[in-house]
MMTF fields as JSON, N, C-alpha, C and O atoms, coordinates in Angstrom:
{
  "mmtfVersion": "1.0.0",
  "mmtfProducer": "UNKNOWN",
  "numBonds": 215,
  "numAtoms": 216,
  "numGroups": 54,
  "numChains": 1,
  "numModels": 1,
  "chainsPerModel": [1],
  "groupsPerChain": [54],
  "chainIdList": ["A"],
  "bondAtomList": [4, 2, 8, 6, 12, 10, 16, 14, 20, 18, 24, 22, 28, 26, 32, 30, 36, 34, 40, 38, 44, 42, 48, 46, 52, 50, 56, 54, 60, 58, 64, 62, 68, 66, 72, 70, 76, 74, 80, 78, 84, 82, 88, 86, 92, 90, 96, 94, 100, 98, 104, 102, 108, 106, 112, 110, 116, 114, 120, 118, 124, 122, 128, 126, 132, 130, 136, 134, 140, 138, 144, 142, 148, 146, 152, 150, 156, 154, 160, 158, 164, 162, 168, 166, 172, 170, 176, 174, 180, 178, 184, 182, 188, 186, 192, 190, 196, 194, 200, 198, 204, 202, 208, 206, 212, 210],
  "bondOrderList": [1, 1, 1, 1, 1, 1, 1, 1, 1, 1, 1, 1, 1, 1, 1, 1, 1, 1, 1, 1, 1, 1, 1, 1, 1, 1, 1, 1, 1, 1, 1, 1, 1, 1, 1, 1, 1, 1, 1, 1, 1, 1, 1, 1, 1, 1, 1, 1, 1, 1, 1, 1, 1],
  "groupList": [{"groupName": "MET", "atomNameList": ["N", "CA", "C", "O"], "elementList": ["N", "C", "C", "O"], "formalChargeList": [0, 0, 0, 0], "bondAtomList": [1, 0, 2, 1, 3, 2], "bondOrderList": [1, 1, 2], "singleLetterCode": "M", "chemCompType": "L-PEPTIDE LINKING"}, {"groupName": "THR", "atomNameList": ["N", "CA", "C", "O"], "elementList": ["N", "C", "C", "O"], "formalChargeList": [0, 0, 0, 0], "bondAtomList": [1, 0, 2, 1, 3, 2], "bondOrderList": [1, 1, 2], "singleLetterCode": "T", "chemCompType": "L-PEPTIDE LINKING"}, {"groupName": "LYS", "atomNameList": ["N", "CA", "C", "O"], "elementList": ["N", "C", "C", "O"], "formalChargeList": [0, 0, 0, 0], "bondAtomList": [1, 0, 2, 1, 3, 2], "bondOrderList": [1, 1, 2], "singleLetterCode": "K", "chemCompType": "L-PEPTIDE LINKING"}, {"groupName": "ARG", "atomNameList": ["N", "CA", "C", "O"], "elementList": ["N", "C", "C", "O"], "formalChargeList": [0, 0, 0, 0], "bondAtomList": [1, 0, 2, 1, 3, 2], "bondOrderList": [1, 1, 2], "singleLetterCode": "R", "chemCompType": "L-PEPTIDE LINKING"}, {"groupName": "PRO", "atomNameList": ["N", "CA", "C", "O"], "elementList": ["N", "C", "C", "O"], "formalChargeList": [0, 0, 0, 0], "bondAtomList": [1, 0, 2, 1, 3, 2], "bondOrderList": [1, 1, 2], "singleLetterCode": "P", "chemCompType": "L-PEPTIDE LINKING"}, {"groupName": "PHE", "atomNameList": ["N", "CA", "C", "O"], "elementList": ["N", "C", "C", "O"], "formalChargeList": [0, 0, 0, 0], "bondAtomList": [1, 0, 2, 1, 3, 2], "bondOrderList": [1, 1, 2], "singleLetterCode": "F", "chemCompType": "L-PEPTIDE LINKING"}, {"groupName": "GLY", "atomNameList": ["N", "CA", "C", "O"], "elementList": ["N", "C", "C", "O"], "formalChargeList": [0, 0, 0, 0], "bondAtomList": [1, 0, 2, 1, 3, 2], "bondOrderList": [1, 1, 2], "singleLetterCode": "G", "chemCompType": "PEPTIDE LINKING"}, {"groupName": "ILE", "atomNameList": ["N", "CA", "C", "O"], "elementList": ["N", "C", "C", "O"], "formalChargeList": [0, 0, 0, 0], "bondAtomList": [1, 0, 2, 1, 3, 2], "bondOrderList": [1, 1, 2], "singleLetterCode": "I", "chemCompType": "L-PEPTIDE LINKING"}, {"groupName": "GLU", "atomNameList": ["N", "CA", "C", "O"], "elementList": ["N", "C", "C", "O"], "formalChargeList": [0, 0, 0, 0], "bondAtomList": [1, 0, 2, 1, 3, 2], "bondOrderList": [1, 1, 2], "singleLetterCode": "E", "chemCompType": "L-PEPTIDE LINKING"}, {"groupName": "LEU", "atomNameList": ["N", "CA", "C", "O"], "elementList": ["N", "C", "C", "O"], "formalChargeList": [0, 0, 0, 0], "bondAtomList": [1, 0, 2, 1, 3, 2], "bondOrderList": [1, 1, 2], "singleLetterCode": "L", "chemCompType": "L-PEPTIDE LINKING"}, {"groupName": "ALA", "atomNameList": ["N", "CA", "C", "O"], "elementList": ["N", "C", "C", "O"], "formalChargeList": [0, 0, 0, 0], "bondAtomList": [1, 0, 2, 1, 3, 2], "bondOrderList": [1, 1, 2], "singleLetterCode": "A", "chemCompType": "L-PEPTIDE LINKING"}, {"groupName": "ASN", "atomNameList": ["N", "CA", "C", "O"], "elementList": ["N", "C", "C", "O"], "formalChargeList": [0, 0, 0, 0], "bondAtomList": [1, 0, 2, 1, 3, 2], "bondOrderList": [1, 1, 2], "singleLetterCode": "N", "chemCompType": "L-PEPTIDE LINKING"}, {"groupName": "ASP", "atomNameList": ["N", "CA", "C", "O"], "elementList": ["N", "C", "C", "O"], "formalChargeList": [0, 0, 0, 0], "bondAtomList": [1, 0, 2, 1, 3, 2], "bondOrderList": [1, 1, 2], "singleLetterCode": "D", "chemCompType": "L-PEPTIDE LINKING"}, {"groupName": "GLN", "atomNameList": ["N", "CA", "C", "O"], "elementList": ["N", "C", "C", "O"], "formalChargeList": [0, 0, 0, 0], "bondAtomList": [1, 0, 2, 1, 3, 2], "bondOrderList": [1, 1, 2], "singleLetterCode": "Q", "chemCompType": "L-PEPTIDE LINKING"}, {"groupName": "SER", "atomNameList": ["N", "CA", "C", "O"], "elementList": ["N", "C", "C", "O"], "formalChargeList": [0, 0, 0, 0], "bondAtomList": [1, 0, 2, 1, 3, 2], "bondOrderList": [1, 1, 2], "singleLetterCode": "S", "chemCompType": "L-PEPTIDE LINKING"}, {"groupName": "HIS", "atomNameList": ["N", "CA", "C", "O"], "elementList": ["N", "C", "C", "O"], "formalChargeList": [0, 0, 0, 0], "bondAtomList": [1, 0, 2, 1, 3, 2], "bondOrderList": [1, 1, 2], "singleLetterCode": "H", "chemCompType": "L-PEPTIDE LINKING"}],
  "groupTypeList": [0, 1, 2, 3, 4, 5, 5, 4, 2, 6, 7, 8, 8, 9, 8, 10, 9, 5, 11, 4, 2, 3, 12, 12, 1, 6, 5, 9, 13, 1, 9, 7, 10, 8, 9, 14, 8, 15, 14, 1, 13, 3, 10, 15, 12, 9, 1, 6, 2, 9, 7, 8, 7, 7],
  "groupIdList": [1, 2, 3, 4, 5, 6, 7, 8, 9, 10, 11, 12, 13, 14, 15, 16, 17, 18, 19, 20, 21, 22, 23, 24, 25, 26, 27, 28, 29, 30, 31, 32, 33, 34, 35, 36, 37, 38, 39, 40, 41, 42, 43, 44, 45, 46, 47, 48, 49, 50, 51, 52, 53, 54],
  "secStructList": [7, 7, 7, 7, 6, 6, 6, 6, 7, 7, 2, 2, 2, 2, 2, 2, 2, 2, 4, 4, 4, 6, 6, 7, 2, 2, 2, 2, 2, 2, 2, 2, 2, 2, 2, 6, 6, 7, 7, 1, 2, 2, 2, 2, 2, 2, 2, 2, 2, 2, 2, 2, 2, 7],
  "xCoordList": [147.193, 146.436, 144.935, 144.466, 144.216, 142.778, 142.064, 142.396, 141.075, 140.293, 139.287, 138.711, 139.086, 138.15, 137.113, 137.322, 135.985, 134.991, 134.338, 133.745, 134.43, 133.806, 134.809, 134.434, 136.076, 137.078, 136.886, 136.775, 136.837, 137.13, 135.877, 135.89, 134.822, 133.593, 133.8, 134.517, 133.152, 133.202, 132.118, 131.3, 132.12, 131.177, 129.731, 128.847, 129.469, 128.095, 127.572, 126.43, 128.407, 128.005, 127.811, 126.887, 128.677, 128.561, 127.28, 126.616, 126.933, 125.681, 124.486, 123.522, 124.544, 123.448, 123.303, 122.192, 124.4, 124.359, 123.769, 123.195, 123.913, 123.531, 122.028, 121.647, 121.18, 119.742, 119.078, 118.336, 119.315, 118.641, 119.093, 118.377, 120.261, 120.8, 120.985, 121.821, 120.218, 120.409, 120.098, 120.461, 119.434, 119.128, 120.135, 120.009, 121.113, 122.106, 123.368, 124.221, 123.47, 124.567, 125.932, 126.864, 126.06, 127.341, 127.745, 128.907, 126.786, 127.045, 127.465, 128.414, 126.754, 127.061, 128.462, 129.161, 128.877, 130.228, 131.285, 132.33, 131.013, 131.932, 132.0, 133.072, 130.848, 130.796, 131.551, 132.246, 131.422, 132.174, 133.675, 134.435, 134.1, 135.524, 136.005, 137.101, 135.198, 135.577, 135.619, 136.545, 134.634, 134.587, 135.77, 136.153, 136.352, 137.516, 138.713, 139.669, 138.669, 139.736, 139.526, 140.41, 138.364, 138.025, 138.213, 137.938, 138.678, 138.987, 138.047, 138.272, 137.014, 136.134, 135.126, 134.827, 134.62, 133.593, 132.35, 131.703, 132.029, 130.854, 130.995, 130.027, 132.18, 132.436, 132.324, 131.773, 132.832, 132.738, 131.278, 130.866, 130.501, 129.078, 128.328, 127.513, 128.606, 127.941, 128.366, 127.543, 129.624, 130.098, 129.319, 128.919, 129.104, 128.33, 126.915, 126.411, 126.272, 124.918, 124.927, 124.043, 125.931, 126.008, 126.217, 125.601, 127.078, 127.342, 126.091, 125.841, 125.311, 124.05, 123.095, 122.401, 123.059, 122.153, 122.594, 121.773, 123.881, 124.4, 124.302, 124.682],
  "yCoordList": [78.719, 78.811, 78.776, 79.45, 77.999, 77.873, 79.057, 79.484, 79.579, 80.678, 80.143, 79.072, 80.893, 80.516, 81.621, 82.592, 81.49, 82.565, 82.829, 83.89, 81.901, 82.09, 82.481, 82.627, 82.653, 83.083, 84.561, 85.279, 85.077, 84.537, 84.257, 84.464, 83.799, 83.537, 82.411, 81.442, 82.572, 81.556, 80.513, 80.636, 79.505, 78.395, 78.866, 78.35, 79.815, 80.309, 80.921, 80.681, 81.704, 82.309, 81.249, 81.342, 80.254, 79.19, 78.388, 78.007, 78.132, 77.43, 78.244, 77.687, 79.558, 80.428, 80.452, 80.587, 80.324, 80.307, 79.005, 78.979, 77.944, 76.612, 76.461, 76.019, 76.811, 76.542, 77.162, 76.469, 78.431, 78.999, 78.404, 78.504, 77.792, 77.272, 75.765, 75.234, 75.075, 73.634, 72.836, 71.663, 73.45, 72.762, 73.075, 72.559, 73.9, 74.326, 73.461, 73.74, 72.423, 71.467, 72.126, 71.792, 73.046, 73.737, 74.524, 74.512, 75.203, 75.954, 75.009, 75.29, 73.889, 72.936, 72.362, 72.157, 72.103, 71.582, 72.622, 72.28, 73.885, 74.953, 75.076, 75.287, 74.942, 75.016, 73.841, 74.024, 72.659, 71.499, 71.754, 71.433, 72.323, 72.623, 73.602, 73.445, 74.601, 75.559, 74.88, 75.106, 74.063, 73.398, 72.459, 72.183, 71.967, 71.091, 71.842, 71.22, 73.164, 73.986, 74.241, 74.774, 73.863, 74.079, 72.765, 71.687, 72.868, 71.652, 71.404, 70.474, 72.213, 72.043, 70.916, 70.548, 70.384, 69.34, 69.876, 69.159, 71.117, 71.74, 71.766, 71.511, 72.069, 72.065, 70.651, 70.454, 69.679, 68.279, 67.827, 67.107, 68.246, 67.888, 68.485, 67.809, 69.756, 70.401, 69.734, 69.56, 69.365, 68.665, 67.371, 67.045, 66.634, 65.396, 65.637, 64.863, 66.694, 67.033, 67.348, 66.916, 68.103, 68.482, 67.255, 67.128, 66.367, 65.149, 64.298, 63.714, 64.216, 63.46, 64.062, 63.331, 65.373, 66.043, 65.821, 65.56, 65.926, 65.768, 64.32, 63.943],
  "zCoordList": [98.862, 100.096, 99.777, 98.859, 100.53, 100.331, 100.963, 102.068, 100.239, 100.797, 101.797, 101.607, 102.852, 103.906, 104.015, 104.742, 103.297, 103.278, 104.627, 104.822, 105.55, 106.852, 107.934, 109.097, 107.565, 108.521, 108.76, 107.766, 109.916, 111.229, 112.07, 113.284, 111.451, 112.197, 113.21, 112.96, 114.349, 115.385, 115.163, 114.251, 115.987, 115.833, 115.994, 115.309, 116.864, 117.033, 115.733, 115.34, 115.079, 113.808, 112.725, 111.917, 112.714, 111.716, 111.933, 110.969, 113.182, 113.479, 113.007, 112.48, 113.193, 112.77, 111.246, 110.734, 110.532, 109.066, 108.528, 107.44, 109.285, 108.838, 108.57, 107.486, 109.515, 109.381, 108.15, 107.454, 107.861, 106.681, 105.347, 104.35, 105.321, 104.056, 104.072, 103.341, 104.893, 105.047, 103.778, 103.693, 102.789, 101.535, 100.422, 99.311, 100.709, 99.722, 99.878, 100.72, 99.065, 99.183, 99.027, 99.758, 98.099, 97.904, 99.135, 99.542, 99.719, 100.943, 102.066, 102.798, 102.199, 103.263, 103.104, 104.096, 101.88, 101.644, 102.016, 102.57, 101.712, 102.095, 103.608, 104.176, 104.256, 105.703, 106.338, 107.337, 105.778, 106.271, 106.147, 107.061, 105.034, 104.844, 105.912, 106.45, 106.218, 107.259, 108.625, 109.404, 108.911, 110.206, 110.411, 111.548, 109.317, 109.446, 110.02, 110.485, 109.992, 110.552, 112.046, 112.717, 112.562, 113.972, 114.734, 114.207, 115.967, 116.714, 117.902, 118.677, 118.052, 119.204, 118.985, 117.849, 120.065, 119.981, 119.277, 118.514, 119.534, 118.911, 117.386, 116.668, 116.9, 115.454, 114.898, 113.814, 115.619, 115.174, 115.15, 114.241, 116.14, 116.174, 114.988, 114.36, 114.681, 113.546, 112.236, 111.337, 112.122, 110.929, 110.732, 109.615, 111.819, 111.743, 111.234, 110.42, 111.701, 111.235, 109.748, 109.007, 109.316, 107.901, 107.02, 105.962, 107.458, 106.671, 106.56, 105.506, 107.606, 107.551, 106.522, 105.817, 106.435, 105.496, 104.05, 103.172, 103.822, 102.459, 102.082, 100.973]
}
């Protein structure tokens, strides 16, 4: 089983974590992995932003 360090954070919390660490590629990849577990449009939008940065 894969560990999910951001579980059970919601999308609002994940968005808040994103801005201060937008230059940390490892963090962004972990965040993308977590967002892949979310099915909302908001999660998909944030994933798109992260992929553009990486």
